[in-house]
C-alpha positions as CSV (number, residue, x, y, z in Angstrom):
1,M,-53.2,6.4,12.7
2,L,-51.7,8.9,15.2
3,E,-49.8,6.0,16.9
4,T,-48.4,4.9,13.5
5,N,-47.3,8.5,12.7
6,A,-45.7,8.8,16.1
7,R,-43.7,5.7,15.5
8,A,-42.7,6.9,12.1
9,D,-41.6,10.2,13.5
10,V,-39.4,8.4,16.1
11,A,-37.9,6.2,13.4
12,A,-37.2,9.2,11.2
13,R,-35.5,11.0,14.1
14,R,-33.4,8.0,14.9
15,A,-32.4,7.6,11.2
16,A,-31.5,11.3,11.0
17,K,-29.4,11.0,14.2
18,A,-27.6,7.9,12.9
19,S,-26.9,9.7,9.6
20,R,-25.4,12.6,11.5
21,K,-23.2,10.2,13.5
22,K,-22.0,8.4,10.4
23,P,-22.2,10.5,7.2
24,Q,-22.5,8.6,4.0
25,L,-19.2,8.1,2.2
26,K,-18.8,9.1,-1.4
27,A,-18.3,5.9,-3.4
28,V,-14.8,5.1,-4.6
29,G,-14.2,6.6,-8.0
30,D,-17.1,9.1,-7.8
31,G,-16.2,12.3,-9.6
32,I,-13.3,10.7,-11.5
33,V,-12.9,11.6,-15.1
34,R,-13.3,8.6,-17.4
35,P,-12.8,9.5,-21.1
36,Y,-14.7,6.3,-22.1
37,T,-18.2,5.0,-21.8
38,A,-20.0,2.3,-19.8
39,A,-20.6,0.6,-23.2
40,D,-16.8,0.6,-23.8
41,V,-16.2,-1.1,-20.4
42,E,-19.0,-3.7,-21.0
43,R,-17.6,-4.5,-24.4
44,L,-14.1,-5.1,-23.0
45,R,-15.3,-7.3,-20.1
46,G,-16.1,-10.4,-22.0
47,S,-19.0,-12.7,-21.2
48,V,-17.6,-14.3,-18.1
49,R,-17.7,-12.3,-14.9
50,V,-14.9,-13.2,-12.4
51,E,-15.3,-12.1,-8.8
52,H,-12.2,-10.5,-7.2
53,T,-13.2,-10.6,-3.6
54,L,-10.0,-9.6,-1.9
55,A,-9.4,-6.7,-4.1
56,R,-13.0,-5.5,-3.7
57,L,-13.0,-5.9,0.1
58,G,-9.6,-4.2,0.3
59,A,-10.6,-1.2,-1.8
60,T,-13.8,-0.7,0.1
61,R,-12.1,-1.0,3.4
62,L,-9.2,1.4,2.4
63,W,-11.6,4.0,1.1
64,E,-13.6,3.8,4.4
65,L,-10.4,4.2,6.5
66,L,-9.2,7.1,4.4
67,N,-12.5,8.9,4.9
68,T,-13.0,8.1,8.6
69,R,-9.5,8.2,10.1
70,D,-7.4,11.3,10.6
71,Y,-4.9,9.5,8.5
72,V,-4.0,5.9,7.6
73,H,-0.4,5.0,8.3
74,A,1.3,1.9,6.8
75,L,4.7,0.1,6.7
76,G,6.2,-1.5,3.7
77,A,6.0,-5.4,4.0
78,L,8.6,-7.6,2.3
79,T,7.1,-11.0,3.3
80,G,3.8,-12.5,4.3
81,N,4.9,-12.9,7.9
82,Q,5.9,-9.3,8.2
83,A,2.4,-8.3,7.1
84,V,0.9,-10.6,9.7
85,Q,3.0,-9.0,12.4
86,M,2.0,-5.5,11.2
87,V,-1.7,-6.3,11.5
88,R,-1.1,-8.0,14.9
89,G,0.7,-4.9,16.0
90,G,-2.3,-2.7,15.2
91,L,-1.7,-1.3,11.7
92,E,-4.8,-1.1,9.4
93,A,-3.1,-1.0,6.0
94,I,0.0,-2.3,4.4
95,Y,2.3,-0.9,1.7
96,V,3.9,-3.2,-0.9
97,S,7.0,-1.5,-2.3
98,G,8.6,-2.1,-5.7
99,W,11.9,-1.1,-4.2
100,Q,11.7,-4.0,-1.6
101,V,10.5,-6.4,-4.3
102,A,13.5,-5.5,-6.4
103,A,15.9,-5.9,-3.5
104,D,14.7,-9.3,-2.2
105,A,11.4,-10.6,-3.4
106,N,11.2,-10.6,-7.1
107,S,10.3,-13.6,-9.3
108,S,13.7,-13.7,-11.0
109,G,15.4,-14.4,-7.6
110,M,17.9,-11.6,-8.2
111,T,18.9,-8.6,-6.1
112,Y,18.2,-5.4,-8.0
113,P,18.2,-1.7,-7.4
114,D,14.9,0.2,-7.8
115,Q,15.1,0.6,-11.6
116,S,12.3,-1.6,-13.0
117,L,14.8,-4.4,-13.7
118,Y,12.8,-7.2,-12.2
119,P,10.0,-9.2,-14.0
120,V,6.7,-7.4,-14.2
121,D,4.8,-10.1,-12.4
122,S,6.9,-9.7,-9.2
123,V,4.8,-7.2,-7.2
124,P,1.5,-9.0,-8.0
125,R,3.1,-12.2,-6.7
126,V,4.2,-10.6,-3.4
127,V,0.7,-9.0,-3.1
128,R,-0.8,-12.5,-3.5
129,R,1.7,-14.0,-1.0
130,I,0.9,-11.4,1.6
131,N,-2.9,-11.9,1.2
132,Q,-2.4,-15.6,1.5
133,A,-0.5,-15.1,4.8
134,L,-3.2,-12.8,6.1
135,L,-5.9,-15.3,5.1
136,R,-4.0,-18.1,7.0
137,A,-3.8,-15.9,10.1
138,D,-7.5,-15.3,9.9
139,Q,-8.2,-19.0,9.5
140,I,-6.0,-19.9,12.5
141,E,-7.6,-17.3,14.8
142,H,-11.1,-18.2,13.6
143,A,-10.5,-21.9,14.3
144,E,-9.2,-21.1,17.8
145,G,-12.5,-19.5,18.8
146,G,-13.1,-16.3,16.9
147,V,-11.4,-13.6,14.9
148,R,-10.1,-10.7,16.9
149,H,-8.2,-8.8,14.2
150,H,-9.2,-7.4,10.8
151,W,-6.7,-9.6,9.1
152,L,-7.3,-8.6,5.5
153,A,-5.7,-5.2,5.8
154,P,-5.9,-3.4,2.5
155,L,-2.7,-3.5,0.4
156,V,-1.4,-0.5,-1.6
157,A,0.9,-1.8,-4.2
158,D,3.7,-0.2,-6.3
159,A,3.2,-0.4,-10.1
160,E,6.3,1.8,-10.7
161,A,6.1,3.5,-14.1
162,G,3.9,0.8,-15.5
163,F,6.7,-1.2,-17.1
164,G,5.9,0.2,-20.6
165,G,3.1,2.1,-22.2
166,P,-0.6,2.4,-21.5
167,L,-1.3,-1.2,-22.5
168,N,1.4,-2.5,-20.1
169,A,-0.2,-0.4,-17.4
170,F,-3.6,-1.8,-18.2
171,E,-2.3,-5.4,-17.9
172,L,-0.3,-4.7,-14.7
173,M,-3.4,-3.1,-13.0
174,K,-5.4,-6.2,-13.9
175,A,-2.6,-8.4,-12.4
176,M,-2.6,-6.3,-9.2
177,I,-6.4,-6.7,-8.8
178,E,-6.2,-10.5,-9.4
179,S,-3.7,-10.7,-6.6
180,G,-6.0,-8.7,-4.2
181,A,-4.5,-5.2,-4.2
182,A,-6.7,-2.5,-2.7
183,G,-4.8,0.4,-4.2
184,V,-2.1,0.8,-6.9
185,H,0.2,3.7,-7.6
186,F,1.8,4.7,-10.9
187,E,4.5,7.3,-11.3
188,D,5.2,9.8,-14.1
189,Q,8.7,8.6,-15.0
190,L,9.8,7.0,-18.3
191,S,9.6,3.3,-17.7
192,S,12.8,2.4,-19.5
193,E,14.8,4.9,-17.4
194,K,12.8,4.5,-14.2
195,K,14.7,5.2,-10.9
196,C,13.9,5.2,-7.3
197,G,12.4,8.6,-6.4
198,H,15.5,9.3,-4.3
199,L,18.0,8.6,-7.0
200,G,19.3,10.9,-9.7
201,G,18.8,10.6,-13.5
202,K,15.0,10.5,-13.4
203,V,13.3,11.1,-16.7
204,L,9.6,12.2,-16.8
205,I,7.2,11.5,-19.6
206,P,4.9,14.4,-20.8
207,T,1.9,15.2,-18.6
208,S,-0.5,14.1,-21.3
209,H,1.4,10.8,-21.6
210,F,1.0,10.0,-17.9
211,I,-2.7,10.8,-18.0
212,R,-3.0,8.0,-20.6
213,T,-1.3,5.7,-18.1
214,L,-3.9,6.7,-15.4
215,V,-6.8,6.2,-17.8
216,A,-5.5,2.8,-18.7
217,A,-5.2,1.8,-15.1
218,R,-8.7,3.1,-14.3
219,L,-10.1,1.3,-17.4
220,A,-8.6,-2.0,-16.2
221,A,-10.2,-1.6,-12.8
222,D,-13.6,-0.8,-14.4
223,V,-13.3,-3.8,-16.7
224,M,-12.5,-6.0,-13.7
225,D,-15.5,-4.4,-11.9
226,V,-13.4,-3.5,-8.8
227,P,-13.2,-0.1,-7.2
228,T,-9.4,-0.2,-6.9
229,L,-8.0,3.1,-5.6
230,L,-5.6,4.7,-8.1
231,V,-2.7,6.8,-6.7
232,A,-0.9,9.1,-9.1
233,R,2.7,9.9,-8.1
234,T,4.7,12.7,-9.6
235,D,8.5,12.8,-9.4
236,A,8.6,16.3,-10.8
237,D,10.0,17.9,-7.6
238,S,13.5,16.4,-8.1
239,A,13.4,15.2,-11.8
240,R,15.5,17.3,-14.2
241,L,14.7,15.5,-17.5
242,V,11.6,15.0,-19.7
243,T,11.3,13.0,-22.9
244,S,9.5,15.6,-25.0
245,D,8.2,19.2,-25.2
246,I,5.0,18.1,-26.8
247,D,2.7,19.1,-23.9
248,P,2.3,22.9,-23.5
249,R,1.8,22.3,-19.7
250,D,5.4,21.1,-19.4
251,R,7.1,23.9,-21.4
252,E,7.1,26.4,-18.6
253,F,9.6,24.3,-16.7
254,M,11.9,23.5,-19.6
255,T,15.3,25.1,-20.0
256,G,15.7,24.6,-23.8
257,E,18.7,22.4,-23.4
258,R,19.0,18.8,-24.6
259,T,21.0,15.9,-23.2
260,P,23.2,13.5,-25.3
261,E,20.4,11.0,-25.0
262,G,18.0,13.4,-26.5
263,F,16.0,14.3,-23.4
264,F,14.9,17.8,-22.6
265,R,16.3,19.5,-19.5
266,M,13.8,20.9,-17.0
267,T,13.9,22.8,-13.8
268,G,11.6,20.6,-11.8
269,G,10.7,21.8,-8.3
270,I,7.6,22.0,-6.2
271,K,5.7,24.3,-8.6
272,C,6.3,21.8,-11.4
273,A,5.0,19.0,-9.1
274,I,1.9,21.1,-8.3
275,A,1.2,21.7,-12.0
276,R,1.4,18.0,-12.8
277,A,-0.6,17.0,-9.7
278,R,-3.4,19.4,-10.8
279,A,-3.4,17.8,-14.2
280,Y,-3.6,14.3,-12.7
281,A,-6.1,15.0,-10.0
282,P,-9.3,14.4,-12.2
283,Y,-8.1,10.9,-13.0
284,A,-6.8,9.6,-9.6
285,D,-8.2,9.0,-6.1
286,L,-5.0,10.1,-4.3
287,I,-2.0,12.3,-5.3
288,W,1.5,11.7,-4.2
289,C,4.5,14.0,-4.6
290,E,7.8,12.3,-4.1
291,T,10.1,14.6,-2.1
292,S,13.8,14.7,-1.2
293,T,13.5,15.7,2.4
294,P,10.8,15.5,5.2
295,D,9.8,19.2,4.8
296,L,6.5,20.3,6.2
297,K,6.7,23.7,4.5
298,E,7.1,22.1,1.1
299,A,4.4,19.6,2.0
300,R,2.0,22.5,2.8
301,E,2.9,24.3,-0.4
302,F,2.1,21.2,-2.4
303,A,-1.1,20.5,-0.6
304,E,-2.4,24.0,-0.8
305,G,-1.4,24.1,-4.5
306,V,-3.5,21.0,-5.3
307,H,-6.4,21.9,-3.0
308,A,-6.7,25.4,-4.6
309,E,-8.2,23.6,-7.6
310,Y,-9.3,20.3,-6.1
311,P,-10.2,21.0,-2.4
312,S,-11.3,17.5,-1.5
313,K,-8.5,15.5,-3.3
314,L,-6.8,13.1,-0.9
315,L,-3.0,13.1,-0.7
316,A,-0.4,10.5,0.0
317,Y,3.1,11.0,1.6
318,N,6.2,8.8,1.6
319,C,7.8,9.0,5.1
320,S,10.9,7.6,3.5
321,P,13.9,5.9,5.2
322,S,15.9,7.5,2.5
323,F,15.6,10.7,4.6
324,N,18.0,11.2,7.5
325,W,15.1,12.1,9.9
326,K,17.2,13.3,12.9
327,K,19.5,15.3,10.6
328,N,16.5,17.2,9.1
329,L,14.1,17.5,12.1
330,D,14.1,17.7,15.9
331,D,12.4,15.2,18.1
332,T,9.2,17.2,18.6
333,T,8.8,17.8,14.9
334,I,9.3,14.2,14.2
335,A,6.7,13.2,16.8
336,N,4.1,15.5,15.4
337,F,5.1,15.1,11.7
338,Q,2.3,12.8,10.6
339,K,-0.4,14.7,12.5
340,E,0.8,17.9,10.8
341,L,0.6,16.2,7.4
342,A,-2.9,14.8,8.1
343,A,-4.1,18.3,8.9
344,M,-2.9,19.3,5.3
345,G,-4.9,16.4,3.7
346,Y,-2.2,13.7,3.5
347,K,-4.5,10.8,4.4
348,F,-2.3,7.9,3.4
349,Q,1.2,8.0,5.0
350,F,3.7,5.2,4.7
351,V,7.3,4.1,5.3
352,T,8.2,2.4,2.1
353,L,11.2,0.3,3.1
354,A,10.3,-0.6,6.7
355,G,10.4,-4.3,6.0
356,F,13.9,-4.1,4.4
357,H,15.4,-2.1,7.2
358,A,13.7,-4.1,10.0
359,L,14.7,-7.4,8.5
360,N,18.3,-6.4,7.9
361,H,19.0,-4.6,11.2
362,S,17.3,-7.2,13.4
363,M,19.2,-10.1,11.7
364,F,22.5,-8.2,11.9
365,E,22.1,-7.6,15.6
366,L,21.2,-11.2,16.2
367,A,24.1,-12.5,14.2
368,R,26.5,-10.2,16.1
369,A,25.1,-11.3,19.5
370,Y,25.2,-15.0,18.5
371,K,28.8,-14.7,17.2
372,D,30.0,-13.1,20.4
373,R,28.0,-14.9,23.0
374,G,26.5,-18.0,21.3
375,M,23.2,-19.3,22.7
376,A,23.2,-16.5,25.4
377,G,22.9,-14.0,22.5
378,Y,20.1,-16.0,20.8
379,V,18.1,-16.5,24.1
380,E,18.0,-12.7,24.5
381,L,15.8,-12.7,21.3
382,Q,13.6,-15.4,22.7
383,Q,13.1,-13.5,26.0
384,A,12.2,-10.4,24.1
385,E,9.6,-12.4,22.3
386,F,8.2,-13.7,25.5
387,A,8.0,-10.1,26.8
388,S,6.1,-9.0,23.7
389,E,3.4,-11.5,24.3
390,A,1.9,-9.1,26.8
391,N,1.2,-6.8,23.8
392,G,-0.3,-9.5,21.6
393,Y,2.8,-11.0,20.0
394,S,2.4,-14.7,19.3
395,A,5.2,-15.8,16.9
396,T,7.2,-17.2,19.9
397,R,5.0,-20.3,19.3
398,H,6.2,-20.6,15.7
399,Q,4.4,-24.0,15.0
400,R,1.1,-22.5,15.9
401,E,1.8,-19.3,14.1
402,V,2.1,-21.0,10.7
403,G,-1.0,-23.2,11.1
404,T,0.0,-26.5,12.7
405,G,-2.9,-26.4,15.0
406,Y,-5.2,-25.4,12.2
407,F,-4.3,-28.4,10.1
408,D,-4.7,-30.6,13.2
409,E,-8.3,-29.3,13.2
410,V,-8.6,-30.3,9.6
411,M,-7.3,-33.8,10.4
412,Q,-9.8,-34.2,13.3
413,V,-12.7,-33.3,11.0
414,I,-11.4,-35.8,8.4
415,A,-11.3,-38.4,11.1
416,A,-14.9,-37.8,11.8
417,G,-14.6,-37.9,15.6
418,N,-12.4,-41.0,15.7
419,D,-9.1,-40.9,17.6
420,C,-6.3,-39.5,15.4
421,A,-2.8,-40.6,16.4
422,T,-1.0,-38.3,13.9
423,L,-1.9,-34.9,15.2
424,A,1.2,-32.7,15.1
425,L,0.9,-30.1,17.8
426,K,-0.5,-32.1,20.7
427,E,2.8,-33.9,21.7
428,S,5.1,-31.3,20.2
429,T,8.0,-29.6,22.1
430,E,6.1,-26.4,21.6
431,A,3.0,-27.7,23.5
432,A,5.2,-29.0,26.3
433,Q,7.4,-26.0,26.8
434,F,5.5,-22.9,25.6
435,H,2.2,-21.6,27.1
436,Q,-0.4,-19.7,25.1
437,G,0.4,-16.0,25.3
């Protein structure tokens, strides 16, 4: 008996020590206000339960990262291949920007500004494409002898202003989950007048109206039985118009003037953004205030304003390429900027349009070099790729990168051990001229 008790004591001490090392995380969605019941959710689910594995894995992973890292930083991906390179380069999460989808990846095939002009299914389609690219990278690496990367990086996707009312937001959230999004953000602009956060002419909806949007999105996630993270974004800092004075919380910031379109003029500003953020906080997992400049003082004021009422609420920050960073900040401040934000509680930080700018600038420079120096200009790119292999880059071998070797493995399995003369990679120019990095 004494021996048994001693073993139990040792086990208890080990368990206590382990729990001190890794504290239990609060579950995603704990403490969130839901003005509906479990019976409501069950009634709306239907009788067939569909599993949304990628969305569930991503949401769980993102929540863990947000609660165990000083902060999670992400770049906006425009294509599946960009997302693969982001993970290979060491990033743990990916942002999917509506701006980038509007510009070059929407299902209409058009080039649009960020004004919700593209079809509503566009961002879910890009989320699905990115997840499929990441899955292929995982399959390739696994077939080659073992996965070394956490390929299914969680995706945080842009739902803009919901493309309509609460029912539109409900359906859009469902589409995001079906595509495998880990987190989704909505903004408090009027959908029919939606603008990029760094454009003029933004029109807000009343605070109470946006809360309905957040409730609709949360209900969708609950109905789908996935703990999708919900990010509430306010554009109140720079917006100067609101649709209505119906909500008493908004009246403090109204001027009493009307526009020819019938909108109410408002002062906006950081205090207005804080007031709205406090109203949204009970319904969202993270809060994001869209800003006009990279201003640490303003960021601190917003964070302290939110945390005065909701001390544990996670915050998000757009490190936007719409800012002229060097014009606003010195090199030391830029280098420390994200760490400073993290200390304030901004746990998710992202560069929205990184994919757009990287794609355009790199191709412009390549085109210029190729125009001036022909193949000598192109070979500089190839040599840069070879040099990056020391850091884990592998797309120099483009046939392997997209899965030629993987499908050779499939063919060999189909051939059941017999010789297969149609394997693609074995006698390719890539196998003959490129070595494995």
